[in-house]
C-alpha positions as CSV (number, residue, x, y, z in Angstrom):
1,M,20.8,5.9,-3.8
2,S,17.9,5.1,-1.5
3,C,17.5,5.2,2.3
4,E,17.8,2.4,4.5
5,K,14.1,2.4,5.1
6,C,13.3,2.0,1.3
7,T,15.8,-0.9,1.1
8,T,16.1,-3.2,4.0
9,T,13.5,-5.6,5.2
10,K,12.8,-5.9,9.1
11,T,13.8,-9.2,10.7
12,L,13.7,-11.2,14.1
13,P,16.7,-10.7,16.1
14,E,18.7,-14.1,16.0
15,D,21.1,-13.4,18.9
16,S,18.7,-12.2,21.3
17,K,18.1,-14.6,24.5
18,K,17.1,-11.9,26.9
19,I,13.7,-10.4,26.5
20,V,12.1,-7.9,28.5
21,I,8.4,-7.4,29.0
22,F,6.3,-4.2,30.0
23,A,2.7,-3.8,30.2
24,S,0.8,-0.6,30.7
25,H,-1.4,-2.4,33.4
26,E,0.1,-4.6,36.3
27,Y,-2.4,-7.5,36.2
28,I,-1.5,-8.2,32.1
29,L,2.3,-8.5,33.6
30,S,0.6,-10.8,36.5
31,K,-1.5,-12.4,33.8
32,F,1.5,-13.2,31.5
33,F,3.7,-14.2,34.3
34,T,1.2,-16.7,35.5
35,I,0.6,-18.1,31.7
36,F,4.3,-18.9,31.1
37,K,6.2,-19.4,34.1
38,N,6.0,-23.3,33.2
39,R,7.3,-22.7,29.8
40,F,10.0,-19.9,29.9
41,E,12.9,-19.2,32.5
42,I,10.9,-16.1,33.7
43,S,11.4,-13.6,36.6
44,N,9.0,-10.9,37.9
45,E,10.7,-7.4,38.5
46,N,8.1,-5.7,39.5
47,D,8.0,-3.2,36.5
48,Y,8.9,-5.4,34.0
49,L,9.5,-9.5,33.3
50,L,12.7,-11.0,32.4
51,I,12.4,-13.9,30.1
52,H,15.7,-16.0,29.1
53,H,14.7,-17.6,25.9
54,K,15.7,-17.5,22.1
55,F,13.6,-14.6,20.9
56,D,12.3,-15.9,17.6
57,D,11.4,-19.4,19.3
58,F,9.7,-17.0,22.0
59,I,7.6,-15.1,19.2
60,E,6.6,-18.2,17.6
61,I,5.0,-19.5,21.0
62,I,3.4,-16.3,21.6
63,S,2.0,-15.9,18.3
64,S,0.1,-19.2,18.7
65,A,-1.2,-18.6,22.3
66,N,-4.8,-17.3,22.6
67,D,-4.5,-16.5,26.1
68,F,-5.0,-12.6,25.6
69,T,-7.4,-10.2,24.5
70,E,-6.8,-8.0,21.5
71,I,-6.9,-5.0,24.1
72,E,-4.3,-6.9,26.1
73,L,-2.0,-7.8,23.3
74,E,-2.0,-4.2,22.5
75,N,-0.9,-2.9,25.9
76,I,2.1,-5.2,26.2
77,T,5.5,-4.2,24.6
78,I,8.5,-6.3,24.2
79,L,12.1,-5.2,24.3
80,P,15.0,-7.8,23.0
81,L,18.4,-7.7,24.4
82,E,22.0,-8.8,24.0
83,P,22.8,-11.9,26.4
84,T,25.2,-9.9,28.3
85,S,22.5,-6.7,28.3
86,S,20.6,-5.5,31.1
87,P,17.5,-3.3,30.9
88,T,18.3,0.7,31.6
89,F,16.3,3.3,33.2
90,G,13.7,4.1,30.4
91,A,14.4,0.7,28.4
92,Y,10.6,0.9,27.8
93,K,10.9,3.9,25.5
94,N,12.6,1.3,23.1
95,A,10.2,-1.4,23.5
96,K,8.1,-2.2,20.5
97,P,4.4,-3.6,20.6
98,L,3.9,-7.3,21.1
99,T,1.7,-7.0,18.2
100,Y,4.5,-5.5,15.9
101,W,6.6,-8.6,16.5
102,I,3.8,-11.0,15.9
103,N,3.0,-9.6,12.4
104,L,7.0,-9.4,11.7
105,Y,6.9,-13.2,12.5
106,L,4.0,-13.9,10.1
107,S,5.2,-11.7,7.5
108,K,8.1,-13.9,6.5
109,D,6.5,-14.3,2.9
110,L,6.6,-10.8,2.6
111,K,9.8,-10.7,3.6
112,W,11.1,-13.3,1.3
113,I,9.4,-11.3,-1.6
114,L,11.1,-8.1,-0.8
115,D,14.4,-9.7,-0.1
116,N,14.3,-11.3,-3.4
117,E,12.5,-8.7,-5.2
118,S,9.6,-11.0,-6.3
119,I,6.9,-8.8,-7.4
120,I,5.3,-9.3,-10.5
121,T,2.9,-6.9,-12.5
122,Y,-0.8,-7.6,-13.8
123,F,-2.1,-4.9,-15.8
124,Q,-6.0,-3.8,-16.3
125,P,-6.7,-1.7,-19.5
126,I,-8.0,1.6,-19.6
127,I,-10.5,2.7,-22.4
128,D,-10.7,5.9,-24.2
129,A,-14.7,6.4,-23.8
130,H,-15.0,7.7,-27.3
131,T,-13.1,5.5,-29.3
132,N,-13.3,2.4,-27.2
133,Q,-9.6,2.2,-28.0
134,I,-7.2,0.9,-25.1
135,V,-5.0,4.1,-24.1
136,A,-3.5,3.0,-21.1
137,Y,-2.9,0.1,-18.5
138,E,-3.1,0.4,-14.5
139,C,-0.2,-1.6,-13.0
140,L,-1.4,-3.6,-10.2
141,S,1.2,-5.5,-8.0
142,R,1.3,-8.9,-6.8
143,G,3.8,-10.7,-4.7
144,L,5.4,-14.1,-5.9
145,K,6.1,-16.3,-2.9
146,M,8.9,-18.7,-2.8
147,D,6.2,-21.7,-3.1
148,G,5.2,-20.0,-6.5
149,T,1.7,-19.1,-5.4
150,I,0.6,-15.4,-5.1
151,M,0.4,-13.0,-2.5
152,P,-2.1,-10.3,-3.2
153,P,-2.0,-6.6,-2.8
154,N,-4.3,-6.3,0.1
155,L,-2.3,-8.7,2.1
156,M,1.0,-7.6,0.9
157,F,0.4,-3.8,2.2
158,H,-1.3,-4.8,5.5
159,S,1.5,-7.0,6.4
160,A,3.9,-4.1,5.2
161,R,2.2,-1.5,7.2
162,K,2.0,-3.7,10.6
163,T,5.7,-4.2,10.2
164,E,7.3,-0.7,9.0
165,M,8.2,-2.5,5.4
166,I,5.7,0.1,3.5
167,F,8.5,2.1,2.3
168,N,10.3,-0.9,0.8
169,L,7.4,-2.6,-0.8
170,D,5.7,0.6,-2.2
171,R,9.3,1.5,-3.7
172,Q,9.7,-2.1,-5.4
173,C,6.1,-1.9,-6.5
174,R,6.8,1.2,-8.6
175,I,10.1,0.0,-9.9
176,S,8.7,-3.3,-10.9
177,A,5.7,-1.6,-12.7
178,I,7.9,0.3,-14.7
179,K,10.6,-2.4,-15.5
180,N,7.5,-4.9,-16.5
181,S,5.9,-2.4,-18.7
182,K,9.1,-1.9,-20.7
183,L,9.5,-5.8,-20.9
184,K,6.2,-5.8,-22.3
185,K,6.9,-3.4,-24.9
186,I,3.9,-1.3,-23.8
187,D,4.0,2.2,-25.5
188,K,0.9,3.4,-23.8
189,M,0.3,5.3,-20.5
190,I,0.7,3.3,-17.4
191,F,-0.9,4.2,-14.2
192,I,1.2,3.5,-11.1
193,N,-0.3,3.2,-7.7
194,F,1.7,5.1,-4.7
195,T,1.0,5.6,-1.0
196,P,1.8,8.8,0.3
197,T,2.7,8.1,3.8
198,S,5.7,5.9,1.9
199,I,7.4,8.7,0.9
200,Y,8.8,11.4,3.4
201,N,11.0,13.0,1.1
202,P,10.0,12.9,-2.5
203,E,13.5,14.1,-3.8
204,F,15.4,11.4,-1.9
205,C,12.7,8.9,-1.7
206,L,11.8,8.7,-5.4
207,R,15.3,8.7,-6.9
208,D,15.2,5.1,-7.6
209,T,12.1,5.2,-9.6
210,V,13.3,8.2,-11.4
211,K,16.7,6.5,-12.3
212,T,14.6,3.2,-13.5
213,A,12.5,5.3,-15.8
214,T,15.6,7.1,-16.9
215,E,17.7,4.2,-17.6
216,L,14.6,2.2,-19.6
217,N,14.3,5.4,-21.8
218,F,10.6,5.3,-20.6
219,D,8.8,8.4,-21.9
220,F,7.9,10.1,-18.4
221,N,5.0,11.8,-19.8
222,K,3.4,8.4,-20.3
223,I,3.5,7.5,-16.4
224,V,0.9,8.4,-14.3
225,F,1.4,8.3,-10.4
226,E,-1.9,7.3,-8.9
227,V,-2.6,8.5,-5.1
228,V,-4.4,5.7,-3.4
229,E,-6.2,5.7,-0.3
230,S,-6.6,9.7,-1.0
231,D,-9.6,9.7,1.2
232,K,-7.1,9.2,4.0
233,V,-4.6,11.7,3.4
234,E,-4.0,13.7,6.6
235,N,-0.9,15.9,5.6
236,F,-2.4,18.0,2.4
237,V,1.4,19.8,2.4
238,H,3.1,16.9,2.3
239,L,1.0,14.9,-0.6
240,K,1.4,17.9,-2.9
241,S,4.8,18.3,-2.6
242,I,5.3,14.5,-3.7
243,L,2.8,15.6,-6.7
244,D,4.6,18.7,-7.5
245,F,8.1,16.9,-7.7
246,Y,6.4,14.2,-9.9
247,I,4.7,17.1,-12.4
248,R,8.1,18.7,-12.2
249,M,10.1,15.7,-13.6
250,G,7.5,15.5,-16.5
251,F,5.2,12.8,-15.0
252,K,1.6,12.8,-14.7
253,V,-0.4,12.5,-11.6
254,A,-3.9,10.9,-11.0
255,L,-6.1,11.3,-7.7
256,D,-8.2,7.9,-6.8
257,D,-11.5,7.4,-5.2
258,V,-12.7,11.2,-5.9
259,G,-16.3,11.5,-4.6
260,S,-16.0,9.4,-1.9
261,G,-15.8,12.0,0.9
262,Y,-15.6,15.7,1.5
263,S,-11.5,15.2,1.7
264,S,-11.0,13.9,-1.9
265,L,-13.5,16.7,-3.1
266,N,-11.0,19.4,-1.7
267,L,-7.9,17.6,-2.9
268,L,-9.4,17.6,-6.4
269,A,-9.9,21.7,-6.0
270,S,-6.4,22.3,-4.5
271,L,-4.6,19.6,-6.6
272,K,-6.0,19.6,-10.1
273,P,-4.5,16.6,-11.2
274,N,-4.2,15.3,-14.6
275,I,-6.7,12.6,-14.0
276,V,-9.5,12.2,-11.5
277,K,-10.5,8.6,-11.0
278,I,-14.3,8.5,-10.0
279,D,-15.0,6.3,-7.0
280,I,-16.1,3.1,-7.7
281,E,-19.3,3.2,-5.4
282,L,-20.6,6.1,-7.5
283,V,-20.1,3.7,-10.7
284,R,-21.4,0.9,-9.5
285,D,-25.3,0.8,-10.8
286,I,-25.2,4.4,-12.0
287,D,-27.8,3.4,-14.7
288,K,-30.2,3.0,-12.1
289,D,-29.5,5.4,-9.5
290,I,-30.5,9.0,-10.4
291,A,-28.4,10.4,-7.3
292,K,-25.5,8.7,-8.4
293,K,-25.7,10.0,-12.2
294,A,-26.5,13.8,-10.7
295,I,-23.1,13.3,-8.8
296,V,-20.8,11.9,-11.3
297,S,-22.2,14.6,-14.0
298,S,-21.0,17.2,-11.3
299,L,-17.9,15.5,-11.2
300,V,-17.4,15.1,-14.5
301,G,-18.2,18.7,-15.0
302,I,-15.7,20.0,-12.5
303,C,-13.1,18.0,-14.5
304,K,-13.8,19.4,-17.4
305,E,-13.5,23.0,-16.0
306,I,-10.4,22.5,-14.4
307,G,-8.8,20.6,-17.0
308,S,-8.4,17.1,-15.9
309,L,-9.7,14.0,-17.6
310,S,-12.5,11.9,-15.8
311,L,-12.1,8.2,-15.3
312,A,-14.8,5.8,-14.3
313,E,-13.4,2.7,-12.8
314,G,-15.4,-0.8,-11.5
315,I,-17.3,-0.9,-14.6
316,E,-19.1,-4.3,-14.9
317,T,-22.1,-3.7,-16.9
318,R,-23.1,-2.4,-20.2
319,G,-25.8,-0.2,-18.7
320,E,-23.1,1.6,-16.5
321,M,-20.7,2.0,-19.7
322,E,-23.6,3.4,-21.6
323,M,-24.8,5.8,-18.6
324,L,-21.1,6.9,-18.2
325,K,-20.6,7.5,-22.0
326,S,-23.8,9.6,-22.0
327,I,-22.9,11.9,-19.0
328,G,-19.3,12.7,-20.8
329,V,-16.7,10.7,-19.0
330,D,-13.2,10.6,-20.6
331,L,-11.9,7.1,-19.5
332,M,-13.2,3.6,-18.5
333,Q,-12.0,1.0,-16.5
334,G,-13.3,-2.4,-15.1
335,Y,-13.9,-6.0,-15.6
336,L,-16.2,-5.3,-18.5
337,F,-13.4,-4.7,-20.7
338,G,-10.9,-6.6,-18.7
339,K,-9.5,-8.1,-15.7
340,P,-6.2,-7.8,-14.3
341,S,-3.6,-10.2,-16.2
342,P,0.0,-10.8,-16.5
343,E,-0.5,-10.2,-20.0
344,T,-1.7,-7.3,-21.8
345,L,-4.4,-6.6,-24.7
346,E,-4.6,-5.4,-28.2
347,E,-8.2,-4.5,-28.5
348,I,-11.1,-4.4,-26.3
349,T,-14.8,-6.2,-26.9
350,P,-16.7,-5.3,-24.0
351,K,-18.6,-8.4,-22.7
């Protein structure tokens, strides 16, 4: 059983008809009052504004207004109350930023996707650099909206972070990747992305992921959990606890974007992952750039020393492919071999 954070979606309060507005500067409250005094039943209570209006209608109106600067919006907080409730001393501590409520209103597509478990998986092949055979697929999540159109991953995760739904989204993406890989009868390794900040306790937060793989009789040794945005990791101890859990359970782990900064190199030295994905910016035009060739050669050498497989991603040209092969990378991925697709491929012919 998962925690509430991982299984619920946020929603606007439907029964709230009393709204308290706080701001960090008096002039912002005054401006808010002046702009909306003729649109809402509003009173100035000195330290805050009190509005009597249906909350979701209020947020819809505010979200379409262009009267405030971005900085002003970030300094306004909102507290919805029950019709019979009144603000208490210190109530501002429970208020959330106005930008949070606006993002929540605008995230209706994501909420529908999560409530209906409407995550689909695209697969991108990963190639053995020595045999040119497909040895794995990266599982890339998309949201299937109510109207049948696709919500791309960058929009899904941006919206989820803004509305505290990242836990649920990341969990559903992991589970859907395993289920959809089983449906496609994939018997090769699968790479599944995960966001470290969406997991606060690995043994608790990942139990549904482990349960799904177990129930589907999926070989744990063929599942590679890939850390995304590794260059932004701030809590190394927390990340290590997650990777240790995966390894202890029999999964493999991969580190993404290695070479993009000092932080990723430090992580590489400390974590010694099974697979190291070389930053795409180092791969781009590597056949024309001596410096990139030198850096990637060093990374590949480090991987061999610590027993990790090296994977070059984002390969788009034959020149890049041939250079990376000559350097000695183990695995390759990119549009040259195949774009992400709902269907898998049997074999690869580089274009």
